[in-house]
N, C-alpha and C positions, 0 to 999 in steps of 0.2 A: 232916255236911256245912260246907265253908266260900264263899260264895258269895257274889262282887262285882259288885253290880251299878253301868254305868259307864253317868253318864250324862251328856249338855252345857251342862244346866240342870236344876235340880231343885226345889222350893219356896226359893219361897214363891209362885214361877210356879205358872199353875194351866195343867193340861190334860192331855189322856187320855196322856201317860206319865206324868208325874206320880204320874196316877190309879195306873196300870200297878203302878209301883215299890211305891209306900207302897204297896199293898193287897198285894200277889204274897209284900213282906217280910213282912205281918204273919204273915200265913199260912204261911209255912216256917219263920218264928218258931216258930209255934202245932206244929208238927209239929216242932220240935226243932233247927235248923238257924238257924245266925247267918248275917247277912246283913248288907255292908256296902254304903254307895254313895259312890262315886266320882263327884268330882262338883267344880261350884270356889264361890269363897265370892262370896253375896251381903253387900252393904256391912253391909245395920244389921238379915240377919237372923238369929234364934236357931234352935236345931233345938231341938226338942221327942221329937223320934227320939233313941234311941241308933244308935251306929254309921254315922253324917253323915260323908265324909271330904271334906271339904271340900281344896283347893290354891288358893293366892292364884292370880288371874285376873285381864287386862286390860278394863278392862270395856271395852261395846260396845254399850251403850245409858241412856239416861236414868233406868232406870228400876231398874236396881242388877246386873242383868246380867252378868257375868264370864265371861271364857273366858283360855284358852291352851294350850300344846304336847307343856304335861311336865306332871308333877304334882308336887309337894314331894317331897322320898329321906324324910317320912317316912309319906305315903301311897305309894308308889313299895315300898316295903320290907315295907309289909300287903297291899299290891295282892301282891305275888308267895309271900303263904302263902295265897292261893286256894284252890280243889281244883275253882274254874271261874271263870270272867267272862263276865256276859249286858250285852253290848250294848246300846244302845238308841238311839243316834242314831249313823252310823255315821261322817262323817265325823273329828270332833273324838276320842271316845269310840271309835272305832273302830279310827283307827290308834294313838292310846296303848297300844290292847288289845294292836294285834297287835307292837309295838318290846315291849309291858312281859313281857304272857303268854307269843306263843306260843313266845321264844327259849329262855323256860324249862319249858315245854312244859306248860302250867296251858290246858289245854282252849279255845275262843271262841264266845260262841255268839248270833246273836243278831237280832235282835227288829228288823225292817222297819214302824214303824209308822205312814210317812207316804208321800205320795204328792208324793213332792217335785215331781218337774216341774209340778205344780200351782198347790204353793204359789208356786215361781219365778215361774208366770204372773200369782200373784196382787196379788207383794210387789213384786216384782221388774221387768213386764211389760217395759222397754228390753231385760237381760238376758236372759227369759226362752229362746230359743232356744241361743244361747250356756248357759247354764247345763243348759237340762233334754239339748242335746241333746251339746256338748261335757264338760262337766261329770261330768255324773250317769251318759249311757251308758256314757263311761271310766274312771270309778270304781268304780261297785260293782259291777257284776262280778266286778273283779281281786279288789277287798275281801271279798268271798259266797265268791271260789273256795279263801284263805287261812284262811277262820275255818273248826269242824270243822261247824258248824251253823245253816242260815237257817232262821229262821223268819216266818212270812207269819199272819196272825188272819184269815185269813179268805182261801179260792179264787180270789177278786174279784182282792187282792194279787197271790197268785202268779203269776195270768196276767201284771199288770202288770208286775215284775220278768222274768217271760222273756221281755217285749217289752222290754225298756229290757238282754238282754243277755245277765240273769244265768241262767246256766246249771249251778249247783251247787246237788244235793240241797235242795231246798225242806219243807220240812216244814207245815202247817199247823195252827197248834193257837189258839182262840180268848184274848183278851185278858178273862182273868174278869172276873165284877164279883156283887157285894155285890148280892144279890137280895131279901134278906131288909125291909129297910129297904121297899121299893116295896112288897113285897106286903103286910106289916100294918101298914098306916096304921091307929093310932087316931083319929084326928084333921085331914080335910080340912079348906083354908080355908072361909071363909068367902063365897058368890060377896056376900051382899048386901051386905060389908063393900066390896065393888069397883061396888055397882051393876049390877050383873047379879042378873037372873033367873031361876029355877028353870028356864024353858020357854026358856032361850036358848042357845045351843051355845057354848062356848068350844074352843077349837085353843090349840095354847101353841107355842112355839118355846125347846130352850135351845141354849145355846150361846154360843161368841163372835160378837159384832158385827163379825165383821173380811168383808175379799174374796169369802173362802177360803167362804164359808157363802150366798150365791147370793140375799143377801136383797131385792136390790131383786127381782128375778125373785118370789119369795114372797106379798110384795107388791102385784106386779101380779095375780097369782092370785087371792089372797088377795080385794082391791077386783071385781077380777070378779066371783065369787064373790057377794060380800058384792050385789048387783044383782038376783044370781037367789032369795037367804037372806038376809032382814034381821035378821035374830033370831044375829045375829055377830058373835064377837070375836075377837082375837087378845091373846095374849101370851108376849111378848118380851121371857124370860130370862135376861140377861147383860148384861155391858159387850163395849166395844170399837171402836178407832179409825173405825167406818164409826155410833154410833149417831146425834150431827147428824145428819148425813148424810139418815141413815133417817128421823127426825122431821121435816126439811121435806119428804120426800117424803110421807108420808102426812098430811101438812097440806096438801100440794098434791093428793093423789088425794082432799081428805073427806072419811077415812076417820079422822081422827087419835081424835072420839071412840072409835072400835070398837079403835084397838091400843092396847095397851097395855106400854108400857116398866116393866120391875119394878125396871130394872138386878139388878147380884148381888146373891142372896140368900141364906142357909146354906145349909148342902149338908143341914148336919141337918132344912132343912125346905120343900125337894125334893120329896118324897116329896110330904108338905099339896098343894101346889099342886097337882102331876100327878093326888090322886088328886078337885081340884074340878071338872078340866076332861074334856072331849068324846074329846080327837086330836090325835097330834101331829103337827106338819108340817114337814118340811126340804126344802130346794131344796140341797141340796149336793149335789156330784159330784165331793170331794176326801175324802172320809173314805175311810179304810182299815177301824178298825171301830168302825163311833159307837155310843159311850158313851151318848149320850143316848136315840138312839131305843129299845135296850136295855133300858135301867130304864123308856125312857114303854112298852114290851111286858109289864114285868117288872108294872108299875101297873096295866095292864090298857088297854093306850089303845091302838087301831089305828093304822099311821101311813099317811102318804100322801111319800110319796117319789119320787127320778126314779133309774130303772135306772139304776146305776153299782155297780165294784168300791165293796164292804162296805154300801151302801143296800140292794143289790142281791139281797148274800148273804146278807142280814140278815128282808130283810121278804120275805113271797111276796104274790103280786101276786091278791088278793079272799079271798084265805083270816084273812092277820096283816093285813092293811092295801091299799093300792095303789100302784103304779111306773108310771112314767110312761113311756113310751122319752122318750131323750134328753132336752134342753133343750127340749120344744111346751111353750109357752103355754097353747095352747087344750087340748091333751090334760089338761094335769097340773090346770088349771082344772077341766075337766069331773071328773076321779079326786076333786076337792074339795068338789063341785057333788054330788057318787054319797054322800061322806062324812056329807056332810051330815042332805040332807035322808031317808039312808033310815035310820031310827034303828036297824029288828030288824036288818040289816045290820052295822051300826060296833059294834052290845053282843055281835054273834058271833064279829063279829073282833077286839074285846078279847078277847072269851073266851082266844080262837085263841093269839091273843097270848099272855096269860101263859102259858100250858104250853108252847107254841117255846121259849120262852125259858129254859127252865132250862137246855137246855149249854151256858149260858155264864155256869154258875151257877161263883163261885170257886172252892168247896170241888174241883169236879170239874176246871176244866182245869190247877189246882196242881197234882194229885197227874196229871196229862199232863205235860206243860212235866219236872216233876221224873222220871218215866218218861227223857225226854230226856235232859237233865242226867247220870242214871245213865249212858247208853248213849255218850254223850262222853265221858265220864272211864275208863269201862272201857277204850272207843277209844284213847287217849291212854295210857296205862298205858307201851307200849315206847318213845315221847317220852322220857317222863320220866327214862325211864328208858340214856337212850342219854348219849356219854361229851360228847357236846357241851354237854346241857343238864346237865349236873354241873357243870363247866367252867364255862356261863355262873352259876348261881348259889353253887359256888366264889369266882367275882369279883367277886358282885355282895355276898359280907359282908364284902371286903373293900376296896371299893369304893367303891359305895354308887351 
């Protein structure tokens, strides 16, 4: 099978979407399929993977990101040889998929990875209402009706899409994760190297230090828990635009010696950091499929989070971690204190988390998504044989 993955942004940008595409590409290729990623040029990046098809784009930031409203002729011609196109960003890549694929009988699958409404609130607060109510609710339902299959990574995300007016049939397929590196850690980081004792408790957050992660809330809760249990540390692993503000906040709260900003660490070192710690914490309510939470569970860590789509679909309150209702600081802090002070329950929840996470293994989810690919390809055969589609293909060869 020839599979075209379509994304507005790909490597070197680091995100859950990028990770999903790269990991699924790797495992689909191991099964004997050909996978091509269609995206836009990064000014200075050289791809190490095969079959990354980049079209020239217009710079949209000083980070090297580029975008366009069309692919190069070479990319278009190659895309039109795919058996299926899988879209991972709806606005640019989705529109290009409908333009280049649908009229030629190539089925289109769309996975909604992002809470676009909440990201708009985090990054464009002045435009958030217009973006969420006008652009998203006008565009997304129509787009989803135009593709062959809509995929949500969780039941919570399926409900969010329905609330935005999406009335197309939605399949729930978790984004697969390579669990093995987190389950088979050979050597964990040394606490003593960080000046932390064996009886101290380390809580960890992994992710982008951006406004969508609700980190000021997490720091306030940690400061409250520290008042109840002073043998407590918090590791923030990652980089992002809020780092300096967060560092100022911990100094102001008097917990700077208890909060460690590690910056970005090599991904292959992450399992050794998680193996050193006692629990994972997140206050984000914008997750669709919380990769960092799943990785922490695979490492045997209980998780404290907020009931919301994504996180609420992943954590079972009292079994694999704790969930606070809404963004209630007192309730979240109480859950945090309970995790820290009840050692037996913390250990038991970690064991249950490591078992529950198996349903997210990439080996399982890639087979599931392949089943859906085969169904939509079979359903599209009549469309491929239509006179209109054959005429479009004929014109493509002559006009390009």
